[in-house]
N, C-alpha and C positions, 0 to 999 in steps of 0.2 A: 648894290652898296650902298644904297641912302636909304634903302629899309633898315639896316641895321645901324646906323649912323643917325637917322632923324626920326623915323616912325616911334623908338625908345621915347624919344624928346615930349610924346604925344602931352604927358601932364602939366607941361612946364608950358605947352607952346599949343594949342589946340590942332591948328593948321595942319602940324606935322600929321596927324592922323588919318590923312589924304595916301600917307606910306602904305596903308595896308588894305588897300583898293588895288586889284587887281587889274578893273577895268582904268584905273588911274596910269598906273604904272605901265601898263600895256601902251596907251595912248601915245606916254614920250618916252618911251623904248623904241616906238616907231619915228619919231621924230627926231631921236635921238642919234639913230641910224644912217637916218636920211640926210641928217649933215654930218658925219663924219663922210660920208662918203660923198658932199659937195665940198667939203675942205681938203682930204686928201684926194677924191680922185684927182685932179689934175696933176700934183706932183708925183703921184705912184704911176701913173700915163708917162708924163716924160721920164720917169727911172725907167720905168719897162721899156720902153722906144727906146732907152740911151744905152741898155746893154744888150739889145740883140734877141726881143722875145719876137720880134716881129713874125705872125705869122705866114706860111707858106697854105699854097694851095695844092691839095693831095691829087692824086690823082681819080678819082675816082670821085668828085666834087664837081658840076658845070663848070664851062670856063668859063662862064659871065663871071665868078670866084675869083678872075685873077686881079680887079682890082682893089681884091683886100689884102695882097701882099703887102706884109710889110705894118698890120694896120697888132698894137702889141699886142699878147696874149696875158695870160696870168693873172686874169682881173681879178679871180676868188680870190685873190688877196685881200682885194680891197671887199669884197664881200665878205667873208672870214673874220676881218679887223673891226666890220660894224657893227657885222650879229653879237663878236664878245664879247667888245665892248661894251654894246649895248645892254647886253643881259649882267655883267657882272655892275654896272651902274643899275639896274631898273629889277633884276630878278632878285627872287627868292633866294640864296644860293645855301640855303639849308633844308630847301624840299630838291627828295633823291632825284624826281624827274625834270628838272632844271641841270641838276650836275649829270644825269647821263646824258641827257641829249645833246647837252656843251662838248660834251669828252668826247661822245661817238663823231657829232660832227665835225670836231675840230679831226681826230683821225681819219675823217673817210678826206679830208681835205689833203690830211697830207699824204695821202696815196695818187690822188690828184695833183697835189704841188712837185714829185718823183718825176711823174709821169710828163707834165710842162716841164721840167727842168731839165731832166734829158731830151727833150725833143725840142726847144728853145734856147736853152742856155750851152748845152752839150752839144747841140745842132744832130743827134739822132733821131733820124726821119721815123720812128718806129717809138721811141719813149721807152716806159716800161715792158716787157715781154707782158707779151698778151696772158699768156699761164701765169707769169707774175701778178700781173694788176689782177686777174682774177684770183687770186690765192691771197694775196693780200686784204683784198678785199671779204674776202670767205672768212679770215680771221677775226677781222673787224668784226665781222657780223657775228661770228658763231660768239665770240666774245660776251656781244652785247644782249645777245637771246640766252643764253645762258644764264648772264647777269640778271634778266628779266624772270626768268623759270627758274631760276634758286633763289632769289635774293632775295631782299625788303618789298623792293615794287611787285611781289607775286602778291595777287587776292584770289578773291576766289571765281576772280570773271576771266585772269589769266590765262588763260588752256579754250575757254570756250569761243567756240566761233557762230560769228555771228554775221547775217547777209543780211541787205537791203529787202525792205519792205515786210520783213518779218521782225512781230517784238521779240523771238523768243530765241536763245542760242539754238544752231540745228546739228551742233554736234560738240562733244567735247574731244577734244584732239592728242589729250593727254601728253606721253613724252612727242608723237608728231609734230605736237609745239613748235619742238627746237627744228628741225628742217623746212617746215611754213616759213616762222619767224624769219631764216637765213633765206628761203628764197626771196621773199617780201623784200626783204634791205637789198640784197645785190639785183634784184630785179630791179627796183627804183631808179637806185643810184646809175645802172646804167642806161635806163629809158630817158632819164633827164641826160643825161650824156650823151646819145644818140640825139635827142630834138635841140642837142646846142647845134646850129646848124647856118643859122641864116640871124643876123643883126635882132636881135632883141628877142626870138622867138624862146628859148626855153625858160631866159627869167619873167617874161610875161607872164606866161602860162601859171610858171611857179609864183607869181603875184597871185593869182586867183583862186592856186590850187590851198595856198600857204593860210590863204585869209580863211578859207571856210571852213579849213583845220583848229585858226583861231578861234571861230565862233564852236565849233565842234568838241575845242576844248574847253573851252570855259561850261557851256552845258553840259559835258559831263562827269566835271569839277561838282557840280551840285547839286545834293541829292534833293530838292523839291523840283526841280527842273525836270532834272533824270528819270523822277519818276513819275512827273506828267508826261511828259515825252514817251516810258517805256522804252527807256534805250540804257546798256549798260551805267551806271555810277560808278566811278574813278575814284575815287578821294585823293585830294592834294593835286589832280591833275588837272584843275582849273590854272595850275603855275603856268603849265605848258603856253597857255594864250600867250605871255609876256613874251615869251620865247618864239611863236610864232612873228610876233606880230614886229618883234625885233626885223626875225627873215624879213618883212613884208616891208619893213623899212630899207632895208639893205636894197634890197627887191628895188624898189621906186629909185631910190637915189642909182644903184648903177645903171638901169634903165636912162638916165640921164644922160651916159655917155657911151652907152649901147646899142639906144636906138639907129634904126638906120638913116644914114649912115654910118656904121659904130665908131668909138674912135679906142675901142678894147674890146676885145672877147673874153671870157669870163676862163674860158679852157676848162683843163680835165678838174682845176685847183676847185674853183665854183662845181661845177655841174657836179662831180660827184659827193661834194662834202651836203650840198642840196640835196639832191636827193636821196643820200642815205639818210640825212632827219625828217624829212616826209615821210620815209619808212618808217623811223623808230619814232612818229609823232602818230603812224594810221597803228602799231603795235602797243603803245601806251595807254590810246583810247579806246582799243578794239571796233577803230573804224576800217580792216586793214582789206576785205571785202570791196569797201563802197569807196577804198580808192580806186580801184580801175574802171570807175565811173569819174569820181571828182579828179582823177587824171587820166579820163581820157583818152586825148591826146598822146599824152607822154606810151600810153599803154599802144595807140596804134601807130607809133614809131617805131617802138622795139619790134612789135608784129609785124609791119613792111620788111625788116630787117632781116627774121628768122624767116618768111614766109619766100622771101627773094633767093637767100643761103640755101633751105632744104629745094626746092625749088629748082637752082641750078643744077644741084648736086643728085637730083634723083631723076631727075628729065632734063636737063642742059637747056632747058628755058629760064629766061627771066616775066615774072608776073608785072613788074613792075619798072620803068623808061629806068631807072635808077634807084637804091635807098641809101637812105632811109627816106619817108614818106615825101616830106617839105620839096626834095631833089626833081622825085617824080612829076610834082607839080611846078617847078620852074623848067623842066625840060618840054612839056605841054605847053610854055609860053606864056604860063603867069607869073606876072614882075613880084619881085619878092616881097615888097611891101604890102600886096596883096594877097598873099601866103600866110603872112604873120596876122596881119589885122585878122582876117578869116578863121586862121587857127586857134588865134584870143576870141574871137566868136562866139566860136565852138566850144572849148575852153570855158566861158563864162556860162553859156547852157548846160554844159554838163555839173559845172557844181549848184546851178542851182535845180536841178534834177537830183541831185545829192542832197541838199539840203531839205528838198519834199520828201523825202525817205523815213524823216523825222516822226511826219507825222500821215503819211500812208502806210501804214502798216499795220 
């Protein structure tokens, strides 16, 4: 909004020229998202508590989580409000990447909201049926990937597959890009969802990963820098930096209330929308495989569930004391705060390794 209202006035007042700069708008998108969380956080928490969105302890979580009973969930509403308001104010809404990432994030959030609504408002123990939940994620993911593949977002880089430490594409996926992209979106949305089990764990890791992708978006959208680093140049993708920084700000603001002991949980409304947005960004800037490194903790959490299920079904044995992985360490006697901070440290190290691949190739 500010880009359209104030930037055209630059000829009358030169100071308005700053609105052309992505870096300027990214900084204030971050600040705006943080402020929205600080302003609307307390009333939203009170409202969610009053309508009975207090969380319950699931049968497959450690008994220590009983103290969390009654903590309001569905905090993803606050996250989405902060992100989308910030991007409307500071984003370039004529940019096709901005529209795509905003719309897809919203719809992933809608799926999560429906699940949370059934669980916490309608008191359905399982929320959305697992098959219906996956089906809706599949529909949204398919729509997004088909739009990237056939729509104006498509460019000469779209179907090429890049892997870390190699500065040229290793394959052209062609039509296999469609199932590949769908797998990325469903995988990331569910991986973040599985990680959201301890106070501040998922949102803290999300802050680290999205900060990394903010930098990658900015670098990929500038032809000189992209050519110098020998990474794919994606025209107009630098505008995604504003979105990433909106997510960063929303994450910081939400962490204020979600840090241990949490006053609110994000629920599926937050985790599915954040995970989905991360997947879309990775597709748009051609850093899909790098996401395995950058979001390595999310990957480990998801893999721990897969390994546990497969092992139990095939051999009737459990590899971990409990999955996802953070529950395994809880049962080993680690305190919740220790697990959270150590997982954050691992996430930060992986993010630095991911950034190092820009030069080591």
